[in-house]
DOKE-485890 format. One record per residue (C-alpha): y, x, z; residue number from 1. Coordinates in Angstrom, 3 decimals, padded with zeros to 6 digits, m for minus. Layout:
// DOKE-485890
+----------+----------+----------+-----+
|       c2 |       c1 |       c3 |   n |
+----------+----------+----------+-----+
|        Y |        X |        Z | NUM |
...
+----------+----------+----------+-----+
// end
This chain:
// DOKE-485890
+----------+----------+----------+-----+
|       c2 |       c1 |       c3 |   n |
+----------+----------+----------+-----+
|  176.537 |  116.762 |  111.354 |   1 |
|  173.726 |  116.834 |  108.798 |   2 |
|  174.996 |  117.581 |  105.280 |   3 |
|  172.681 |  117.220 |  102.307 |   4 |
|  173.164 |  118.861 |  098.929 |   5 |
|  171.173 |  117.030 |  096.239 |   6 |
|  171.777 |  115.782 |  092.664 |   7 |
|  173.077 |  112.205 |  092.627 |   8 |
|  170.274 |  111.040 |  090.320 |   9 |
|  167.795 |  111.570 |  093.123 |  10 |
|  169.357 |  108.776 |  095.154 |  11 |
|  167.947 |  106.290 |  092.617 |  12 |
|  164.506 |  107.783 |  093.162 |  13 |
|  164.946 |  107.533 |  096.929 |  14 |
|  166.061 |  103.889 |  096.637 |  15 |
|  162.969 |  103.083 |  094.572 |  16 |
|  160.742 |  104.737 |  097.156 |  17 |
|  162.299 |  102.670 |  099.952 |  18 |
|  161.665 |  099.466 |  097.995 |  19 |
|  158.068 |  100.430 |  097.227 |  20 |
|  157.304 |  101.267 |  100.858 |  21 |
|  158.793 |  097.962 |  102.034 |  22 |
|  155.801 |  096.411 |  100.269 |  23 |
|  153.251 |  098.988 |  101.435 |  24 |
|  150.840 |  096.482 |  102.940 |  25 |
|  147.458 |  097.167 |  101.359 |  26 |
|  146.402 |  100.625 |  102.431 |  27 |
|  147.568 |  100.619 |  106.078 |  28 |
|  145.732 |  097.310 |  106.629 |  29 |
|  142.794 |  097.830 |  104.290 |  30 |
|  140.300 |  098.729 |  107.033 |  31 |
|  141.110 |  095.571 |  108.987 |  32 |
|  140.997 |  093.393 |  105.858 |  33 |
|  137.711 |  094.881 |  104.721 |  34 |
|  135.962 |  094.346 |  108.050 |  35 |
|  137.526 |  091.086 |  109.261 |  36 |
|  138.410 |  089.209 |  106.048 |  37 |
|  135.919 |  090.424 |  103.445 |  38 |
|  133.161 |  090.994 |  106.049 |  39 |
|  132.167 |  094.491 |  104.969 |  40 |
|  130.774 |  096.865 |  107.607 |  41 |
|  132.627 |  099.914 |  108.933 |  42 |
|  130.259 |  102.148 |  106.948 |  43 |
|  130.864 |  100.162 |  103.741 |  44 |
|  134.606 |  100.314 |  104.365 |  45 |
|  134.484 |  104.088 |  104.734 |  46 |
|  132.462 |  104.217 |  101.497 |  47 |
|  135.082 |  102.113 |  099.668 |  48 |
|  137.861 |  104.401 |  100.889 |  49 |
|  135.807 |  107.350 |  099.662 |  50 |
|  135.382 |  105.708 |  096.236 |  51 |
|  139.131 |  105.037 |  096.075 |  52 |
|  139.787 |  108.677 |  096.887 |  53 |
|  137.351 |  109.953 |  094.245 |  54 |
|  139.096 |  107.876 |  091.571 |  55 |
|  142.448 |  109.118 |  092.845 |  56 |
|  141.211 |  112.703 |  092.516 |  57 |
|  140.318 |  112.114 |  088.868 |  58 |
|  143.721 |  110.515 |  088.376 |  59 |
|  145.474 |  113.514 |  089.904 |  60 |
|  143.797 |  115.875 |  087.447 |  61 |
|  144.807 |  113.690 |  084.504 |  62 |
|  148.301 |  113.102 |  085.903 |  63 |
|  149.007 |  116.801 |  086.400 |  64 |
|  148.274 |  117.539 |  082.746 |  65 |
|  150.221 |  114.521 |  081.448 |  66 |
|  153.212 |  115.378 |  083.637 |  67 |
|  153.412 |  118.891 |  082.168 |  68 |
|  152.919 |  117.743 |  078.557 |  69 |
|  153.985 |  114.113 |  077.982 |  70 |
|  156.725 |  114.229 |  080.610 |  71 |
|  157.574 |  113.150 |  084.160 |  72 |
|  159.479 |  109.920 |  083.494 |  73 |
|  157.026 |  108.321 |  081.059 |  74 |
|  153.931 |  109.291 |  083.061 |  75 |
|  155.363 |  107.833 |  086.251 |  76 |
|  156.763 |  104.587 |  084.811 |  77 |
|  153.743 |  103.612 |  082.687 |  78 |
|  151.012 |  104.272 |  085.226 |  79 |
|  152.871 |  102.934 |  088.258 |  80 |
|  153.535 |  099.785 |  086.246 |  81 |
|  149.825 |  099.447 |  085.422 |  82 |
|  148.900 |  099.924 |  089.074 |  83 |
|  151.335 |  097.163 |  090.051 |  84 |
|  149.529 |  094.670 |  087.812 |  85 |
|  146.189 |  095.671 |  089.375 |  86 |
|  147.556 |  094.930 |  092.861 |  87 |
|  148.952 |  091.598 |  091.698 |  88 |
|  145.540 |  090.695 |  090.238 |  89 |
|  143.877 |  091.583 |  093.558 |  90 |
|  145.979 |  088.870 |  095.199 |  91 |
|  144.185 |  086.162 |  093.230 |  92 |
|  140.545 |  087.257 |  093.578 |  93 |
|  138.183 |  088.047 |  096.457 |  94 |
|  135.201 |  090.174 |  097.530 |  95 |
|  134.132 |  093.009 |  095.260 |  96 |
|  136.706 |  091.955 |  092.634 |  97 |
|  139.403 |  093.070 |  095.087 |  98 |
|  137.645 |  096.407 |  095.547 |  99 |
|  137.474 |  096.906 |  091.767 | 100 |
|  141.178 |  096.051 |  091.330 | 101 |
|  142.204 |  098.420 |  094.122 | 102 |
|  140.021 |  101.187 |  092.709 | 103 |
|  141.667 |  100.958 |  089.270 | 104 |
|  145.114 |  100.470 |  090.803 | 105 |
|  144.720 |  103.530 |  092.999 | 106 |
|  143.575 |  105.503 |  089.947 | 107 |
|  146.762 |  104.580 |  088.068 | 108 |
|  148.962 |  105.325 |  091.119 | 109 |
|  147.513 |  108.823 |  091.441 | 110 |
|  148.318 |  109.558 |  087.787 | 111 |
|  151.897 |  108.297 |  088.052 | 112 |
|  152.710 |  109.712 |  091.491 | 113 |
|  151.907 |  113.249 |  090.327 | 114 |
|  155.229 |  113.235 |  088.458 | 115 |
|  157.425 |  112.757 |  091.535 | 116 |
|  157.288 |  116.256 |  093.049 | 117 |
|  157.907 |  118.073 |  089.716 | 118 |
|  160.720 |  115.623 |  088.979 | 119 |
|  162.439 |  116.466 |  092.273 | 120 |
|  161.945 |  120.221 |  091.787 | 121 |
|  163.259 |  120.027 |  088.197 | 122 |
|  166.470 |  118.370 |  089.357 | 123 |
|  167.107 |  120.872 |  092.165 | 124 |
|  168.690 |  124.235 |  091.420 | 125 |
|  168.770 |  125.967 |  094.815 | 126 |
|  166.509 |  126.493 |  097.826 | 127 |
|  168.764 |  124.298 |  099.952 | 128 |
|  168.635 |  121.497 |  097.406 | 129 |
|  164.825 |  121.583 |  097.469 | 130 |
|  164.733 |  121.458 |  101.270 | 131 |
|  167.301 |  118.666 |  101.411 | 132 |
|  165.708 |  116.676 |  098.593 | 133 |
|  162.196 |  116.702 |  100.051 | 134 |
|  163.532 |  115.922 |  103.515 | 135 |
|  165.507 |  112.928 |  102.213 | 136 |
|  162.591 |  111.749 |  100.088 | 137 |
|  160.405 |  111.864 |  103.176 | 138 |
|  163.013 |  109.890 |  105.153 | 139 |
|  163.357 |  107.346 |  102.314 | 140 |
|  159.593 |  106.840 |  102.235 | 141 |
|  159.524 |  106.161 |  105.950 | 142 |
|  162.673 |  104.049 |  105.938 | 143 |
|  160.835 |  101.497 |  103.826 | 144 |
|  157.599 |  102.052 |  105.728 | 145 |
|  159.382 |  101.238 |  108.997 | 146 |
|  159.314 |  097.536 |  108.173 | 147 |
|  156.509 |  097.371 |  105.600 | 148 |
|  153.453 |  097.639 |  107.905 | 149 |
|  155.144 |  095.481 |  110.560 | 150 |
|  155.687 |  092.679 |  108.040 | 151 |
|  152.173 |  093.238 |  106.719 | 152 |
|  150.694 |  093.085 |  110.225 | 153 |
|  152.372 |  089.740 |  110.917 | 154 |
|  151.245 |  088.336 |  107.564 | 155 |
|  147.702 |  089.535 |  108.279 | 156 |
|  147.574 |  087.882 |  111.697 | 157 |
|  148.929 |  084.661 |  110.128 | 158 |
|  146.064 |  084.718 |  107.609 | 159 |
|  148.359 |  085.281 |  104.595 | 160 |
|  146.234 |  088.081 |  103.169 | 161 |
|  146.904 |  087.343 |  099.471 | 162 |
|  150.632 |  087.915 |  099.991 | 163 |
|  149.853 |  091.493 |  101.044 | 164 |
|  148.545 |  092.312 |  097.551 | 165 |
|  151.272 |  090.395 |  095.705 | 166 |
|  154.087 |  092.010 |  097.719 | 167 |
|  152.701 |  095.495 |  097.168 | 168 |
|  152.378 |  094.862 |  093.428 | 169 |
|  155.943 |  093.560 |  093.000 | 170 |
|  157.609 |  096.424 |  094.887 | 171 |
|  155.561 |  099.027 |  092.986 | 172 |
|  156.603 |  097.442 |  089.677 | 173 |
|  160.271 |  097.531 |  090.681 | 174 |
|  160.029 |  101.248 |  091.536 | 175 |
|  158.517 |  101.981 |  088.110 | 176 |
|  161.347 |  100.095 |  086.394 | 177 |
|  164.079 |  101.935 |  088.327 | 178 |
|  162.714 |  105.339 |  087.320 | 179 |
|  162.293 |  104.329 |  083.672 | 180 |
|  165.831 |  102.942 |  083.423 | 181 |
|  167.887 |  105.398 |  085.478 | 182 |
|  166.113 |  108.786 |  085.636 | 183 |
|  166.178 |  110.985 |  082.483 | 184 |
|  163.240 |  113.125 |  081.414 | 185 |
|  163.272 |  116.373 |  083.427 | 186 |
|  160.473 |  118.339 |  081.703 | 187 |
|  161.777 |  121.963 |  081.583 | 188 |
|  162.713 |  123.486 |  078.228 | 189 |
|  162.620 |  127.135 |  077.084 | 190 |
|  166.015 |  127.914 |  078.636 | 191 |
|  164.704 |  126.778 |  082.003 | 192 |
|  161.587 |  128.908 |  081.525 | 193 |
|  163.722 |  131.970 |  080.814 | 194 |
|  165.901 |  131.391 |  083.886 | 195 |
|  162.889 |  131.791 |  086.188 | 196 |
|  161.713 |  135.138 |  084.852 | 197 |
|  161.082 |  137.672 |  087.609 | 198 |
|  160.573 |  135.052 |  090.334 | 199 |
|  157.526 |  133.314 |  091.809 | 200 |
|  158.473 |  130.322 |  089.640 | 201 |
|  158.178 |  132.313 |  086.399 | 202 |
|  156.307 |  130.564 |  083.600 | 203 |
|  152.677 |  131.576 |  083.093 | 204 |
|  150.166 |  131.403 |  080.250 | 205 |
|  147.211 |  131.605 |  082.642 | 206 |
|  145.011 |  128.630 |  083.469 | 207 |
|  145.783 |  126.715 |  086.632 | 208 |
|  142.404 |  127.775 |  088.103 | 209 |
|  143.122 |  131.480 |  087.602 | 210 |
|  146.608 |  131.189 |  089.084 | 211 |
|  145.246 |  129.481 |  092.199 | 212 |
|  142.172 |  131.661 |  092.777 | 213 |
|  144.083 |  134.905 |  092.235 | 214 |
|  146.454 |  134.013 |  095.081 | 215 |
|  144.836 |  134.570 |  098.501 | 216 |
|  147.734 |  133.091 |  100.471 | 217 |
|  147.839 |  129.957 |  098.346 | 218 |
|  144.076 |  129.474 |  098.701 | 219 |
|  144.273 |  129.784 |  102.489 | 220 |
|  147.204 |  127.383 |  102.505 | 221 |
|  145.264 |  124.766 |  100.549 | 222 |
|  142.311 |  125.026 |  102.962 | 223 |
|  144.627 |  124.574 |  105.941 | 224 |
|  146.319 |  121.568 |  104.334 | 225 |
|  142.922 |  119.985 |  103.602 | 226 |
|  142.004 |  120.291 |  107.290 | 227 |
|  145.304 |  118.887 |  108.516 | 228 |
|  145.193 |  115.960 |  106.086 | 229 |
|  141.590 |  115.298 |  107.128 | 230 |
|  142.998 |  114.627 |  110.603 | 231 |
|  146.157 |  112.835 |  109.459 | 232 |
|  144.075 |  110.402 |  107.346 | 233 |
|  142.904 |  108.865 |  110.624 | 234 |
|  146.267 |  107.152 |  111.005 | 235 |
|  144.815 |  104.593 |  108.560 | 236 |
|  141.088 |  104.604 |  109.314 | 237 |
|  140.628 |  105.767 |  112.906 | 238 |
|  143.827 |  104.170 |  114.183 | 239 |
|  142.895 |  100.798 |  112.664 | 240 |
|  139.445 |  100.842 |  114.245 | 241 |
|  140.848 |  102.045 |  117.579 | 242 |
|  143.222 |  099.072 |  117.673 | 243 |
|  140.383 |  096.712 |  116.709 | 244 |
|  138.035 |  098.076 |  119.392 | 245 |
|  140.466 |  098.178 |  122.304 | 246 |
|  143.210 |  095.585 |  121.677 | 247 |
|  143.721 |  091.908 |  120.898 | 248 |
|  145.725 |  091.095 |  117.739 | 249 |
|  144.907 |  094.468 |  116.146 | 250 |
|  146.977 |  093.727 |  113.033 | 251 |
|  150.169 |  093.370 |  115.055 | 252 |
|  149.356 |  096.334 |  117.329 | 253 |
|  148.616 |  098.552 |  114.337 | 254 |
|  151.729 |  097.329 |  112.516 | 255 |
|  153.898 |  098.187 |  115.526 | 256 |
|  152.322 |  101.663 |  115.721 | 257 |
|  153.131 |  102.322 |  112.061 | 258 |
|  156.656 |  101.001 |  112.542 | 259 |
|  157.145 |  103.368 |  115.489 | 260 |
|  155.888 |  106.212 |  113.298 | 261 |
|  158.355 |  105.413 |  110.527 | 262 |
|  161.257 |  104.734 |  112.900 | 263 |
|  160.769 |  108.119 |  114.575 | 264 |
|  160.749 |  109.772 |  111.142 | 265 |
|  163.945 |  108.013 |  110.063 | 266 |
|  165.819 |  108.679 |  113.309 | 267 |
|  164.552 |  112.123 |  114.296 | 268 |
|  163.704 |  114.005 |  111.080 | 269 |
|  167.218 |  115.429 |  110.667 | 270 |
|  167.581 |  116.704 |  114.267 | 271 |
|  164.010 |  118.056 |  114.367 | 272 |
|  164.446 |  119.880 |  111.054 | 273 |
|  167.750 |  121.254 |  112.397 | 274 |
|  166.036 |  122.387 |  115.610 | 275 |
|  163.362 |  124.293 |  113.695 | 276 |
|  165.560 |  125.489 |  110.785 | 277 |
|  165.246 |  129.178 |  111.721 | 278 |
|  161.461 |  128.979 |  111.793 | 279 |
|  159.578 |  129.968 |  108.641 | 280 |
|  158.036 |  127.250 |  106.477 | 281 |
|  154.528 |  128.413 |  107.399 | 282 |
|  155.192 |  128.349 |  111.154 | 283 |
|  156.705 |  124.872 |  110.926 | 284 |
|  153.458 |  123.594 |  109.424 | 285 |
|  151.419 |  125.551 |  111.983 | 286 |
|  153.297 |  123.967 |  114.911 | 287 |
|  152.986 |  120.568 |  113.229 | 288 |
|  149.214 |  120.993 |  113.217 | 289 |
|  149.252 |  121.557 |  116.984 | 290 |
|  151.158 |  118.295 |  117.414 | 291 |
|  148.363 |  116.621 |  115.398 | 292 |
|  145.751 |  118.124 |  117.723 | 293 |
|  147.447 |  116.723 |  120.818 | 294 |
|  148.547 |  113.392 |  119.341 | 295 |
|  145.233 |  112.374 |  117.804 | 296 |
|  143.017 |  114.180 |  120.298 | 297 |
|  144.517 |  112.447 |  123.343 | 298 |
|  143.139 |  109.091 |  122.138 | 299 |
|  139.698 |  110.277 |  123.251 | 300 |
|  140.888 |  110.131 |  126.859 | 301 |
|  143.320 |  107.188 |  126.861 | 302 |
|  141.001 |  104.575 |  125.301 | 303 |
|  142.521 |  101.084 |  125.750 | 304 |
|  145.812 |  102.140 |  127.334 | 305 |
|  148.400 |  100.634 |  124.992 | 306 |
|  151.277 |  102.783 |  126.305 | 307 |
|  149.400 |  106.018 |  125.595 | 308 |
|  148.336 |  104.614 |  122.214 | 309 |
|  152.004 |  104.438 |  121.268 | 310 |
|  152.799 |  107.798 |  122.939 | 311 |
|  150.187 |  109.395 |  120.684 | 312 |
|  152.104 |  108.000 |  117.691 | 313 |
|  155.270 |  109.794 |  118.855 | 314 |
|  153.436 |  113.085 |  119.284 | 315 |
|  151.604 |  113.260 |  115.957 | 316 |
|  154.702 |  111.944 |  114.170 | 317 |
|  156.584 |  115.059 |  115.319 | 318 |
|  153.830 |  117.035 |  113.593 | 319 |
|  154.178 |  114.932 |  110.455 | 320 |
|  157.943 |  115.594 |  110.373 | 321 |
|  157.357 |  119.343 |  110.441 | 322 |
|  154.474 |  119.304 |  107.964 | 323 |
|  155.330 |  116.838 |  105.211 | 324 |
|  158.623 |  118.202 |  103.767 | 325 |
|  157.641 |  121.816 |  104.483 | 326 |
|  154.434 |  121.681 |  102.442 | 327 |
|  156.369 |  120.453 |  099.406 | 328 |
|  158.852 |  123.312 |  099.706 | 329 |
|  156.034 |  125.861 |  100.108 | 330 |
|  154.377 |  124.587 |  096.913 | 331 |
|  157.703 |  124.468 |  095.050 | 332 |
|  158.393 |  128.112 |  095.896 | 333 |
|  154.940 |  129.237 |  094.712 | 334 |
|  154.737 |  127.161 |  091.523 | 335 |
|  155.213 |  128.518 |  087.977 | 336 |
|  157.768 |  126.334 |  086.225 | 337 |
|  155.270 |  125.783 |  083.407 | 338 |
|  152.640 |  124.375 |  085.801 | 339 |
|  154.631 |  122.211 |  088.203 | 340 |
|  152.794 |  119.010 |  087.368 | 341 |
|  149.394 |  120.651 |  087.639 | 342 |
|  150.284 |  122.393 |  090.892 | 343 |
|  151.480 |  119.081 |  092.283 | 344 |
|  148.134 |  117.566 |  091.349 | 345 |
|  146.230 |  120.505 |  092.912 | 346 |
|  148.153 |  120.011 |  096.167 | 347 |
|  147.524 |  116.262 |  096.194 | 348 |
|  143.919 |  116.851 |  095.161 | 349 |
|  143.431 |  119.137 |  098.155 | 350 |
|  144.851 |  116.499 |  100.482 | 351 |
|  142.614 |  113.817 |  098.982 | 352 |
|  139.504 |  115.982 |  099.329 | 353 |
|  140.410 |  116.507 |  102.965 | 354 |
|  140.820 |  112.745 |  103.265 | 355 |
|  137.371 |  112.069 |  101.767 | 356 |
|  135.778 |  114.469 |  104.230 | 357 |
|  137.769 |  112.988 |  107.100 | 358 |
|  136.748 |  109.413 |  106.323 | 359 |
|  133.075 |  110.315 |  106.134 | 360 |
|  133.144 |  112.427 |  109.285 | 361 |
|  135.010 |  109.723 |  111.206 | 362 |
|  132.796 |  106.878 |  109.951 | 363 |
|  129.589 |  108.753 |  110.778 | 364 |
|  130.694 |  109.958 |  114.227 | 365 |
|  131.993 |  106.515 |  115.254 | 366 |
|  128.759 |  104.838 |  114.165 | 367 |
|  126.367 |  107.400 |  115.688 | 368 |
|  128.344 |  108.512 |  118.752 | 369 |
|  131.686 |  106.932 |  119.658 | 370 |
|  135.311 |  106.741 |  118.619 | 371 |
|  136.207 |  108.982 |  121.571 | 372 |
|  133.956 |  111.733 |  120.199 | 373 |
|  135.593 |  111.323 |  116.806 | 374 |
|  139.071 |  111.922 |  118.284 | 375 |
|  137.891 |  115.099 |  120.057 | 376 |
|  136.538 |  116.435 |  116.754 | 377 |
|  139.788 |  115.612 |  114.985 | 378 |
|  141.778 |  117.515 |  117.604 | 379 |
|  139.567 |  120.585 |  117.114 | 380 |
|  139.927 |  120.429 |  113.312 | 381 |
|  143.738 |  120.282 |  113.614 | 382 |
|  143.665 |  123.420 |  115.775 | 383 |
|  141.523 |  125.182 |  113.141 | 384 |
|  144.056 |  124.301 |  110.419 | 385 |
|  146.908 |  125.666 |  112.547 | 386 |
|  145.022 |  128.931 |  113.130 | 387 |
|  144.704 |  129.456 |  109.354 | 388 |
|  148.428 |  128.842 |  108.920 | 389 |
|  149.206 |  131.361 |  111.666 | 390 |
|  147.124 |  133.920 |  109.794 | 391 |
|  149.173 |  133.203 |  106.651 | 392 |
|  152.323 |  133.737 |  108.725 | 393 |
|  151.028 |  137.135 |  109.862 | 394 |
|  150.137 |  138.094 |  106.277 | 395 |
|  153.629 |  137.163 |  105.116 | 396 |
|  155.077 |  139.399 |  107.832 | 397 |
|  152.834 |  142.267 |  106.762 | 398 |
|  150.960 |  142.420 |  110.071 | 399 |
|  147.678 |  144.334 |  109.778 | 400 |
|  144.562 |  142.254 |  110.352 | 401 |
+----------+----------+----------+-----+
// end
């Protein structure tokens, strides 16, 4: 029923992503570990996540340049391998040494991960291939993530915290090795540059800043994505604290929620994408933002009701399914072939900046007011992001404002 048209080499990349996400224990459970195991406060934890994000932002800037000059394959393999060793080291230390290892590891990950999107775009020749490739990559990520947080949650509740770091390090290292061994360098050559002349993907000699700031639609899109990611970031921070405040065995409860999220993605992405296939990319993201508003916002009114906690996961996951692959395609279609790595880093940078703001807003509001107030604010921010995307949709249609 659902036929995908992608280069066969990409299946190796998808396999590596599944393996890596099977060991994705650290970041989904970091808030719980920081507060319960390492005895840091909620405010300190939010500060650590902010520090991690700042280092990731620096890494994205460096990674974008390296990806467009040194190459995709080498940048990814070297820096993902270095990050794996940082995570392994974190499994044998404690306290602030763990924070330092995670900070450096996250920095290396952000450099290496910048190469993935350009690598996928380079290997795809048609619009359909791009759509199919990013959809399958998204499914692969969640296929591994379906079991990863659940396993991590059980290990956490059993007190086996060190295994969370070691498992994450080993699976990251394996992903780096698969790419280095099986994926060739995809950095475009002059013939590729020439083939894109006259399109939105045409090579450019302008600086990345000028290209971005001269494009009103792209600027509005980046603002909207920052707002939506600000809200989505709460699936790690706000969701963890919500489970800790209202439920016993928060590690298991949170792990089940993340498994539901990933299972819905794996099982329903294809039919949902099929259902919305006639809708424009911009409107898909706009509707996804409204799902975020309802899914996260409803937690303000359901408090300790476990059934509604899981229902909220279903709702905002539908939004994630519409948003995640579509944003990649939007960026791919508006990216000069000569700047793919840097545009990938700008996109990820925007998401990370939204995440930094989201963590600080959430941490402050929870501490000063309540977690219910925080969820109301997140719902309102998601609506604002959707309104910007609707305006972009109208601009694309040529509707007078």
